[in-house]
C-alpha positions in Angstrom: 47.5 -29.9 25.6 46.5 -28.7 22.1 44.0 -31.4 21.7 42.3 -30.5 25.0 42.2 -26.8 24.0 40.6 -27.7 20.6 37.9 -29.9 22.4 37.2 -27.2 24.9 36.9 -24.5 22.2 34.5 -26.7 20.1 32.3 -27.3 23.2 32.2 -23.5 23.9 31.3 -22.7 20.2 28.6 -25.3 20.2 26.8 -23.8 23.2 27.5 -20.1 22.9 28.5 -17.5 20.4 30.1 -14.2 21.4 27.9 -11.2 20.2 29.0 -7.8 19.0 28.0 -6.1 22.2 29.7 -8.8 24.4 26.5 -10.6 25.2 26.4 -14.4 24.9 23.8 -15.8 22.7 22.9 -19.4 21.9 24.2 -20.7 18.6 21.5 -22.0 16.3 22.7 -25.0 14.5 21.5 -25.8 11.0 19.4 -28.8 12.3 17.7 -26.5 14.8 17.0 -23.9 12.2 15.7 -26.4 9.8 13.3 -27.9 12.4 12.1 -24.5 13.3 11.5 -23.6 9.7 9.5 -26.8 9.2 7.3 -26.1 12.2 6.4 -22.7 10.9 6.1 -23.6 7.3 2.3 -23.5 7.6 2.5 -19.7 7.8 3.9 -19.7 4.3 1.1 -21.9 3.1 -1.5 -19.5 4.7 0.2 -16.5 3.1 0.2 -18.2 -0.3 -3.5 -19.0 0.0 -4.4 -15.5 1.1 -2.4 -14.0 -1.7 -3.9 -16.3 -4.3 -7.5 -15.4 -3.1 -6.8 -11.7 -3.3 -5.2 -11.9 -6.7 -7.9 -14.2 -8.1 -10.6 -11.7 -7.0 -8.6 -8.8 -8.6 -8.1 -10.6 -11.9 -11.6 -12.0 -12.1 -13.2 -8.6 -11.6 -10.8 -6.6 -13.8 -12.3 -3.3 -14.8 -15.6 -4.2 -13.3 -14.3 -3.9 -9.8 -15.9 -0.5 -9.1 -19.3 -1.6 -10.4 -19.1 -4.8 -8.4 -18.4 -2.9 -5.2 -21.4 -0.6 -5.8 -23.7 -3.6 -6.5 -22.4 -5.5 -3.4 -22.8 -2.5 -1.1 -26.3 -1.7 -2.5 -27.4 -5.4 -2.3 -28.3 -5.5 -6.0 -27.9 -8.3 -8.5 -24.4 -9.7 -8.6 -24.9 -12.2 -11.4 -23.1 -10.1 -14.0 -19.9 -10.7 -11.9 -20.3 -14.0 -10.1 -22.7 -17.0 -10.1 -26.1 -17.4 -11.7 -29.1 -15.1 -10.9 -30.9 -16.0 -7.8 -34.5 -17.2 -7.9 -37.1 -15.5 -5.8 -36.5 -16.3 -2.1 -33.2 -18.0 -2.8 -29.9 -16.9 -1.2 -26.2 -17.6 -1.8 -24.6 -20.5 0.0 -22.0 -20.0 2.8 -19.1 -20.6 0.4 -20.5 -18.2 -2.2 -21.1 -15.5 0.5 -17.5 -16.0 1.6 -16.1 -15.6 -1.9 -18.3 -12.5 -2.5 -16.9 -11.0 0.8 -13.4 -11.8 -0.3 -14.0 -10.2 -3.7 -15.5 -7.1 -2.1 -12.5 -6.7 0.3 -9.9 -8.2 -2.2 -7.0 -6.1 -0.8 -7.4 -7.4 2.7 -6.2 -11.0 1.9 -3.2 -9.5 0.1 -2.3 -7.3 3.1 -3.0 -10.3 5.4 -0.6 -12.4 3.3 2.1 -9.8 3.7 1.5 -9.6 7.4 1.7 -13.4 7.8 4.9 -13.5 5.8 6.4 -10.8 8.1 5.4 -12.9 11.1 7.1 -15.9 9.6 10.3 -13.9 9.0 10.2 -12.5 12.5 10.0 -16.1 14.0 12.8 -17.3 11.7 15.2 -14.4 12.0 18.1 -16.6 11.1 16.8 -16.7 7.5 17.9 -13.1 7.1 21.5 -14.1 7.7 21.4 -17.1 5.4 23.8 -16.9 2.5 21.3 -19.1 0.4 18.4 -16.8 1.0 20.1 -13.4 1.0 20.3 -13.1 -2.9 16.5 -13.6 -3.1 15.9 -10.9 -0.5 17.9 -8.4 -2.5 16.1 -9.4 -5.7 12.6 -9.4 -4.1 12.0 -5.6 -4.5 12.6 -5.9 -8.3 10.3 -9.0 -8.5 7.5 -7.3 -6.7 7.8 -4.1 -8.7 7.9 -6.1 -12.0 4.9 -8.2 -11.0 2.8 -5.2 -9.8 3.6 -2.7 -12.5 4.2 -5.0 -15.5 2.9 -8.5 -15.1 -0.5 -7.6 -13.6 -1.2 -4.7 -16.1 -0.2 -7.0 -18.9 -2.5 -9.8 -17.9 -5.3 -7.3 -17.3 -4.7 -5.8 -20.8 -4.8 -9.2 -22.4 -8.1 -10.0 -20.8 -9.6 -6.6 -21.6 -8.6 -6.9 -25.3 -11.1 -9.8 -25.6 -13.9 -7.8 -23.9 -16.4 -5.1 -24.7 -16.1 -2.8 -21.7 -18.9 -0.4 -21.1 -20.3 1.5 -18.1 -23.2 -1.0 -17.9 -21.0 -4.1 -17.8 -18.3 -6.2 -19.5 -18.9 -8.7 -22.3 -16.6 -11.2 -23.8 -16.5 -10.7 -27.5 -13.5 -12.8 -28.6 -11.4 -11.4 -31.5 -13.8 -8.7 -32.5 -11.6 -5.9 -31.2 -8.7 -7.1 -33.3 -10.9 -7.6 -36.3 -12.2 -4.0 -36.0 -8.7 -2.7 -35.4 -7.1 -4.3 -38.5 -10.1 -3.1 -40.6 -9.8 0.5 -39.4 -8.0 2.8 -41.9 -6.7 5.1 -39.3 -4.9 2.3 -37.6 -2.7 1.7 -40.6 -2.1 5.4 -41.0 -0.9 5.4 -37.4 1.4 2.4 -38.1 2.8 4.0 -41.2 3.5 7.3 -39.3 5.2 5.5 -36.4 7.3 3.3 -38.6 8.4 6.3 -40.7 9.2 8.3 -37.6 11.2 5.4 -36.1 13.2 4.8 -39.3 14.1 8.5 -39.8 15.0 9.1 -36.2 17.2 6.0 -36.0 18.9 7.0 -39.3 19.8 10.3 -37.8 20.4 9.6 -34.1 22.7 6.6 -34.6 25.4 7.8 -36.9 25.4 11.6 -36.3 26.0 11.5 -32.6 28.7 8.9 -33.1 30.7 11.1 -35.5 30.3 14.1 -33.2 31.4 12.1 -30.1 34.4 10.9 -32.1 35.4 14.4 -33.0 35.1 15.5 -29.4 37.1 12.5 -28.1 40.0 13.0 -30.6 40.3 16.7 -29.7 39.6 17.7 -33.3 37.7 20.6 -31.8 39.5 23.2 -29.6 39.1 22.6 -25.9 36.9 25.5 -25.0 34.7 25.0 -28.1 34.4 21.3 -27.3 33.3 22.0 -23.7 30.8 24.6 -24.9 29.5 22.2 -27.6 29.0 19.4 -25.0 27.0 21.8 -22.8 24.8 23.2 -25.5 24.1 19.8 -27.1 23.0 18.3 -23.8 20.8 21.2 -22.6 17.8 20.1 -24.8 17.6 16.8 -22.9 16.8 18.9 -19.8 14.0 20.8 -21.5 10.4 19.7 -21.0 8.9 18.0 -24.0 5.8 20.1 -23.5 7.7 23.3 -23.6 9.7 22.1 -26.6 6.6 21.0 -28.5 4.9 24.4 -28.0 8.1 26.2 -29.2 8.3 24.0 -32.3 4.6 24.6 -33.0 5.3 28.3 -33.1 8.4 27.8 -35.2 6.5 25.8 -37.8 3.4 27.9 -37.8 1.9 28.9 -41.2 2.2 32.6 -40.4 4.6 34.7 -42.4 6.5 35.7 -39.3 7.1 32.1 -38.1 10.8 31.2 -37.9 10.8 28.4 -40.5 8.8 30.6 -43.0 11.3 33.4 -42.4 14.1 31.0 -43.3 12.3 30.2 -46.5 11.9 33.9 -47.2 15.6 34.3 -47.0 16.0 32.0 -50.0 13.2 33.7 -51.9 10.5 31.0 -51.2 6.9 31.6 -50.2 5.6 30.7 -46.7 3.9 27.3 -46.4 1.6 25.5 -43.9 4.3 23.2 -42.4 1.9 21.2 -40.1 -0.6 20.6 -42.9 1.6 18.6 -45.2 2.5 15.0 -44.8 6.3 15.3 -45.1 6.7 18.8 -43.7 4.8 17.8 -40.5 7.0 14.7 -40.2 10.1 16.9 -40.7 9.0 19.0 -37.8 8.6 16.0 -35.4 11.9 14.4 -36.5 13.7 17.7 -36.1 12.3 18.1 -32.6 13.5 14.5 -31.7 16.9 15.2 -33.2 17.2 18.5 -31.3 16.3 16.8 -28.0 18.2 13.5 -28.1 21.4 14.2 -30.0 23.2 15.3 -26.8 22.1 12.2 -24.9 23.4 9.9 -27.6 26.7 11.8 -27.7 27.0 11.1 -24.0 26.4 7.4 -24.6 29.1 7.2 -27.3 31.5 9.3 -25.3 31.2 6.8 -22.5 31.9 4.0 -24.9 34.9 5.8 -26.4 36.4 6.4 -22.9 36.4 2.6 -22.3 38.6 1.9 -25.3 42.2 1.3 -24.2 44.7 3.9 -25.5 47.1 1.1 -26.4 45.0 0.3 -29.4 45.3 3.8 -30.8 49.1 3.7 -30.3 49.2 0.3 -32.1 47.2 1.8 -35.0 49.5 4.8 -35.2 52.5 2.5 -35.3 50.9 0.5 -38.2 50.5 3.8 -40.0 46.6 4.0 -39.8 45.0 7.3 -40.6 42.1 8.7 -38.6 39.4 7.1 -40.9 41.1 3.7 -40.6 41.3 4.0 -36.8 37.6 5.0 -36.8 36.6 2.1 -39.0 38.8 -0.7 -37.8 39.3 0.1 -34.1 36.4 2.3 -32.8 33.4 0.9 -34.7 34.0 -2.7 -33.7 34.5 -1.8 -30.0 31.6 0.5 -29.9 29.2 -2.1 -31.2 27.6 -2.8 -27.8 27.0 0.9 -27.3 25.6 1.3 -30.8 23.2 -1.6 -30.3 22.0 -0.1 -27.0 21.4 3.3 -28.6 19.6 1.6 -31.5 17.4 -0.4 -29.2 16.2 2.6 -27.1 15.8 4.6 -30.3 13.5 1.9 -31.8 11.4 1.9 -28.6 11.3 5.8 -28.4 10.2 6.0 -32.1 7.4 3.5 -31.7 6.2 5.0 -28.4 6.3 8.6 -29.5 3.1 10.5 -28.5 3.8 13.7 -26.5 5.9 15.3 -29.2 3.1 14.9 -31.8 0.4 16.0 -29.4 2.2 19.2 -28.4 3.4 20.1 -31.9 -0.2 19.9 -33.3 -1.8 21.1 -30.2 -4.1 18.1 -29.9 -4.4 14.5 -31.0 -6.4 15.4 -34.1 -3.8 16.5 -36.6 -4.7 17.5 -40.2 -5.5 14.3 -42.2 -3.9 12.3 -39.3 -0.4 13.3 -40.4 0.7 13.3 -36.8 -1.2 10.3 -35.6 1.0 7.6 -34.1 0.2 4.2 -32.6 0.2 5.5 -29.1 -1.9 8.5 -30.2 -4.4 6.0 -31.7 -4.5 4.1 -28.5 -5.0 7.3 -26.5 -7.9 8.3 -28.9 -9.8 5.1 -28.2 -8.7 4.6 -24.6 -9.3 8.1 -23.2 -11.0 10.4 -25.7 -13.8 8.0 -26.7 -16.3 6.4 -24.4 -16.6 2.6 -23.8 -13.5 1.7 -25.9 -11.1 0.3 -23.3 -11.2 -3.1 -24.8 -10.4 -1.8 -28.3 -7.6 0.3 -26.8 -6.2 -2.7 -25.0 -6.0 -4.6 -28.3 -4.1 -1.7 -29.8 -1.7 -1.7 -26.9 -1.0 -5.4 -27.2 -0.4 -5.1 -31.0 2.1 -2.3 -30.2 3.9 -4.4 -27.6 4.2 -7.4 -29.9 5.3 -5.3 -32.8 8.0 -3.5 -30.8 9.2 -6.9 -29.4 9.4 -8.4 -33.0 11.4 -5.4 -34.3 13.7 -5.3 -31.3 14.4 -9.0 -31.4 14.9 -8.8 -35.2 17.5 -6.1 -34.9 19.3 -8.0 -32.1 19.5 -11.0 -34.3 20.7 -9.0 -37.2 23.5 -7.4 -35.2 24.6 -10.7 -33.7 23.6 -9.9 -30.1 21.2 -12.9 -30.2 22.6 -15.9 -32.0 20.3 -18.5 -33.4 21.6 -21.9 -34.6 23.6 -24.8 -33.4 26.9 -24.1 -31.7 30.0 -25.4 -33.6 31.4 -28.6 -32.2 34.9 -28.2 -30.8 
């Protein structure tokens, strides 16, 4: 009897599957699904070809896309963009005309590729419920975002760094942009200022918030005062950097009534022009950074401290460890991942600083370039000057490579990235 029931149940499951709403639907076996997928695989090929054509046209044109569109619409010479100049009475071949049409309407193949892919998914709905494909579906939004907003701009920037981009056209000039950049005195001033700013901010914003977070976590401060301190220290994070920069510009003004000059007057010192000195202007920018981000780093360290088990503190108390010994032997080793994360984002923030300097000095032209950073240098040639996009692209790539080298170096130094052969067991 049981054998008959099992055979009957298997036959029913093979033909039908009970739905959520009580409707009977045919069960799609793996073989049927695989055959259906193979029959519609040509749609994926079509989508891939359309996507490749659209992306090829976009990357080939680069920054000359607007000029090409105008020339194509007006029927003027297209030789600066594709193919050789036409002789009198000569016309493009059918394939050349097709490619020019694709380049002019380069977004259409991309949209068509997405549409074809949607049709493929609609036909093969069972793919949406496949356990093998589901992880890729969830990761797809990140991959698309990463490709559109990082990979594509990065490739375009690399190409532009080897070009001389002007309103009249684009010319490949090889390494000339890099040669001019490394020979420019202001570039090295910007590098020096950015490196100095990064080192000073990291030297302050790594240890100081850690000590403050430890004091708050150990209840060394009274409860009400600790809550008030947490609120006050985090409020600058919510303040706009534009507003903060204007306030600090007024604080460090060279007028006698400026706040910092009044502080000097309290100690019997004369007013100075803070933003016209090399170290005093750097002090203003570092102080602004410290004021804004101390509360955020305290929050990071507080989260790390809350993850440390209380049993370790009790064990340290039983062993007779004092507060300093618990801090040095228990807290610091366990807070290493948090400290590395804070150091990494501090390095990036220090090298990418621009808005603070721009607002403190009121523009990107500080006295003797004391406030010029690498990003400010890039902004000067990419937006303030004309026909310097290629040069600015080279500056951006050097900044990217430099930041990656420094970040990887500190990850290796802290042991996050280990280099060398693993020990044999």
